[in-house]
Backbone as CSV, one residue per row, in Angstrom:
resi,resn,N_x,N_y,N_z,CA_x,CA_y,CA_z,C_x,C_y,C_z
1,MET,93.569,-308.057,119.866,92.896,-309.259,119.227,93.947,-310.243,118.811
2,SER,93.791,-311.356,119.202,94.677,-312.570,118.899,94.400,-313.131,117.474
3,LYS,95.376,-313.856,117.091,95.115,-314.566,115.671,93.903,-315.351,115.669
4,ASN,93.548,-316.003,116.762,92.600,-317.023,116.866,91.087,-316.030,116.798
5,ASP,91.145,-314.943,117.435,89.925,-314.155,117.482,89.683,-313.758,115.931
6,ASN,90.542,-313.603,115.137,90.278,-313.304,113.762,89.991,-314.361,112.951
7,PHE,90.597,-315.565,113.253,89.897,-316.750,112.586,88.650,-317.043,112.999
8,PHE,88.327,-316.852,114.275,86.998,-317.216,114.707,85.835,-316.318,113.979
9,ASP,86.233,-315.102,113.898,85.543,-314.167,113.120,85.226,-314.484,111.719
10,LYS,86.056,-315.016,111.081,85.923,-315.475,109.749,85.104,-316.734,109.627
11,VAL,85.275,-317.624,110.629,84.478,-318.806,110.577,83.020,-318.293,110.897
12,TYR,82.732,-317.381,111.805,81.417,-316.857,112.014,80.808,-316.354,110.916
13,GLU,81.639,-315.589,110.081,81.149,-315.150,108.808,80.479,-316.141,107.852
14,VAL,81.368,-317.190,107.765,81.115,-318.351,106.862,79.705,-318.966,107.469
15,ALA,79.637,-319.319,108.791,78.651,-319.836,109.280,77.115,-319.077,109.103
16,ARG,77.331,-317.892,109.343,76.082,-317.100,109.216,75.429,-317.156,107.700
17,ASN,76.219,-317.780,106.779,75.757,-317.970,105.436,75.018,-319.159,105.135
18,ILE,75.111,-320.091,106.035,74.715,-321.384,105.805,73.148,-321.230,105.540
19,PRO,72.527,-321.577,104.700,71.237,-321.494,104.441,70.315,-322.247,105.517
20,TYR,69.201,-321.849,105.647,68.197,-322.466,106.702,67.994,-323.834,105.932
21,GLY,67.754,-324.855,106.846,67.532,-326.290,106.442,68.797,-326.984,105.611
22,ARG,69.977,-326.191,105.767,71.059,-326.967,105.343,72.194,-327.014,106.366
23,VAL,73.357,-327.760,106.130,74.294,-327.821,107.092,75.733,-328.057,106.351
24,THR,76.716,-327.596,107.056,78.010,-327.941,106.546,78.996,-328.485,107.412
25,THR,80.209,-328.698,107.183,81.128,-329.251,108.200,82.213,-328.547,108.709
26,TYR,82.931,-328.904,109.692,84.014,-328.029,110.362,84.952,-328.042,109.276
27,GLY,85.388,-329.145,108.382,86.168,-329.137,107.618,86.059,-328.484,106.297
28,ALA,84.680,-328.369,105.901,84.530,-327.495,104.745,84.632,-326.213,105.012
29,ILE,84.382,-325.638,106.169,84.692,-324.164,106.470,86.042,-323.838,106.459
30,ALA,86.786,-324.954,107.202,88.071,-324.672,107.302,89.010,-324.569,105.931
31,LYS,88.559,-325.606,104.832,89.197,-325.463,103.779,88.686,-324.174,102.890
32,TYR,87.408,-323.883,103.156,87.083,-322.562,102.513,87.891,-321.475,102.773
33,LEU,88.204,-321.371,104.202,88.925,-320.298,104.695,90.530,-320.512,104.372
34,GLY,91.018,-321.481,103.595,92.500,-321.827,103.273,93.207,-322.443,104.532
35,ALA,92.482,-322.966,105.247,93.164,-323.607,106.406,92.629,-325.056,106.590
36,ALA,92.847,-325.925,105.529,92.146,-327.222,105.529,92.555,-328.102,106.649
37,THR,93.654,-327.980,107.329,93.855,-328.675,108.621,93.322,-328.277,109.825
38,SER,92.389,-327.183,109.688,92.025,-326.517,111.012,90.670,-326.723,111.352
39,ALA,90.198,-328.094,110.951,88.769,-328.428,111.323,88.421,-328.412,112.805
40,ARG,89.386,-328.570,113.607,89.132,-328.753,114.957,89.144,-327.267,115.642
41,MET,89.880,-326.500,114.750,89.754,-325.157,115.302,88.398,-324.256,114.855
42,VAL,87.806,-324.975,113.766,86.349,-324.433,113.682,85.514,-324.875,114.550
43,GLY,85.634,-326.078,115.144,84.955,-326.625,116.163,84.980,-325.884,117.524
44,TRP,86.238,-325.343,117.610,86.338,-324.488,118.800,85.875,-323.343,118.847
45,ALA,85.808,-322.617,117.454,85.107,-321.423,117.287,83.604,-321.662,117.378
46,MET,83.064,-322.753,116.777,81.649,-323.046,117.161,81.293,-323.197,118.613
47,ASN,82.102,-323.876,119.409,81.756,-323.872,120.790,81.763,-322.458,121.363
48,ALA,82.721,-321.547,120.998,82.784,-320.172,121.617,81.793,-319.344,121.127
49,SER,80.979,-319.846,120.128,79.935,-318.817,119.494,78.508,-318.797,120.274
50,HIS,78.411,-319.579,121.177,77.317,-319.727,121.944,76.625,-318.561,122.621
51,TYR,77.627,-317.454,122.625,77.155,-316.109,123.293,76.957,-315.235,122.136
52,ASP,76.619,-315.682,120.964,76.393,-314.828,119.862,75.279,-315.635,118.972
53,ASP,74.052,-315.164,119.274,72.917,-315.834,118.535,72.901,-315.723,117.162
54,SER,73.660,-314.781,116.575,73.767,-314.751,115.222,74.350,-315.790,114.491
55,VAL,75.207,-316.571,115.201,75.949,-317.633,114.468,75.130,-318.864,114.510
56,PRO,74.522,-319.636,113.453,73.896,-320.783,113.665,74.857,-321.921,113.779
57,ALA,75.419,-322.249,114.866,76.351,-323.385,115.149,75.661,-324.680,115.054
58,HIS,74.303,-324.833,115.199,73.819,-326.114,114.963,73.954,-326.477,113.621
59,ARG,74.154,-325.782,112.730,74.289,-326.217,111.296,75.733,-326.587,110.811
60,VAL,76.650,-326.829,111.822,77.918,-327.215,111.587,78.025,-328.577,112.337
61,VAL,78.227,-329.664,111.389,78.511,-331.117,111.967,79.713,-331.620,111.283
62,ASN,80.000,-332.916,111.900,81.199,-333.310,111.277,81.079,-333.947,109.840
63,ARG,82.210,-334.474,109.337,82.194,-334.833,107.890,81.324,-336.107,107.512
64,MET,80.852,-336.750,108.590,79.971,-337.972,108.278,78.553,-337.538,108.694
65,GLY,78.214,-336.198,109.028,76.740,-335.903,109.328,76.412,-336.031,110.722
66,MET,77.510,-336.159,111.506,77.025,-336.478,113.003,77.049,-335.339,113.853
67,LEU,76.065,-335.171,114.775,76.078,-333.997,115.553,76.957,-334.077,116.725
68,THR,78.221,-334.033,116.399,79.358,-334.145,117.245,79.356,-333.038,118.424
69,GLY,78.880,-331.826,117.963,78.825,-330.608,118.791,77.816,-330.613,119.717
70,LYS,76.711,-331.563,119.772,75.715,-331.514,120.278,75.733,-331.196,121.981
71,HIS,76.854,-331.819,122.425,77.009,-331.751,124.084,77.345,-330.142,124.402
72,HIS,77.632,-329.392,123.435,78.091,-327.858,123.758,76.659,-326.983,123.815
73,PHE,75.482,-327.551,123.481,74.187,-326.934,123.546,73.561,-327.116,124.654
74,ASP,73.056,-325.861,125.173,72.079,-326.321,126.419,70.855,-327.394,126.221
75,GLY,70.489,-327.843,127.211,69.447,-328.795,127.126,69.750,-330.194,126.710
76,THR,68.897,-331.121,126.716,69.320,-332.370,126.362,69.551,-332.683,124.771
77,ASN,68.565,-332.171,123.853,68.870,-332.267,122.553,68.673,-331.139,121.706
78,LEU,69.068,-329.910,122.093,68.862,-328.665,121.556,69.458,-328.458,120.076
79,MET,70.653,-329.127,119.860,71.177,-328.975,118.495,70.142,-329.741,117.550
80,GLN,69.729,-331.042,117.794,68.911,-331.787,117.141,67.618,-331.215,116.868
81,GLN,67.154,-330.714,117.991,65.747,-330.157,117.718,65.820,-328.838,116.783
82,LEU,66.969,-328.171,116.825,66.965,-326.865,115.974,66.917,-327.288,114.667
83,LEU,67.878,-328.298,114.365,67.914,-329.039,112.889,66.532,-329.566,112.549
84,GLU,65.998,-330.265,113.349,64.528,-330.927,113.015,63.603,-329.663,112.739
85,ASN,63.606,-328.641,113.626,62.709,-327.561,113.300,62.878,-326.970,111.795
86,GLU,64.184,-327.193,111.304,64.428,-326.630,109.937,64.158,-327.813,108.986
87,GLY,63.478,-328.875,109.202,63.014,-330.051,108.299,64.227,-330.895,107.976
88,ILE,65.350,-330.903,108.827,66.391,-331.930,108.717,66.003,-333.360,109.568
89,THR,66.133,-334.395,108.994,65.890,-335.634,109.754,67.181,-336.289,110.186
90,ILE,67.063,-336.698,111.700,68.165,-337.022,112.403,67.799,-338.545,112.933
91,LYS,68.669,-339.396,112.981,68.593,-340.643,113.671,69.914,-341.069,114.358
92,ASP,69.771,-341.389,115.661,71.075,-341.859,116.221,72.108,-340.637,116.064
93,SER,71.881,-339.475,116.163,72.799,-338.422,116.238,73.429,-338.049,115.094
94,LYS,72.659,-338.686,113.690,73.301,-338.630,112.532,72.375,-338.008,111.511
95,ILE,72.787,-337.139,110.588,71.961,-336.446,109.732,71.291,-337.578,108.631
96,ASN,70.101,-337.962,108.325,69.890,-338.819,107.311,69.717,-337.738,106.073
97,ASN,70.380,-338.598,104.918,70.405,-337.963,103.468,71.251,-336.840,103.693
98,PHE,72.279,-337.025,104.488,73.526,-336.007,104.550,73.865,-335.054,103.315
99,ASP,74.023,-335.909,102.308,74.415,-335.197,101.082,73.493,-334.237,100.548
100,SER,72.123,-334.469,100.736,71.158,-333.635,100.163,71.067,-332.417,100.812
101,VAL,71.427,-332.313,102.178,71.213,-331.135,102.853,72.608,-330.490,103.115
102,PHE,73.790,-331.184,102.751,75.160,-330.470,102.833,75.146,-329.343,101.969
103,TRP,75.724,-328.250,102.491,76.070,-326.919,101.886,77.446,-326.637,101.791
104,GLU,78.123,-326.514,100.554,79.529,-326.256,100.246,79.780,-324.747,100.351
105,PRO,80.545,-324.270,101.402,80.748,-322.737,101.246,81.643,-322.441,100.002
106,SER,81.090,-321.326,99.582,81.955,-320.740,98.306,81.637,-319.416,97.839
């Protein structure tokens, strides 16, 4: 097991705790794990998680609430559809009222 695998597992553990109807950011997860400069690595972990249905990768967005990872999901708009199914409103690939649905890992 490489160091990345261990980090990815920690990222997945945090992501599994994101409540239904809420989102967090790559940076918030990285900061929570004590690796504040590793937001991009969190993104890589989310991209690699598509083989594990227990990781709600659709609930992880960039710091502005943009669905920057949407091209890693199957289908045309799957990430957006999954979030909208949880009651989150999105316009132009950006979460409306981002602050009200943001979840801080703690």
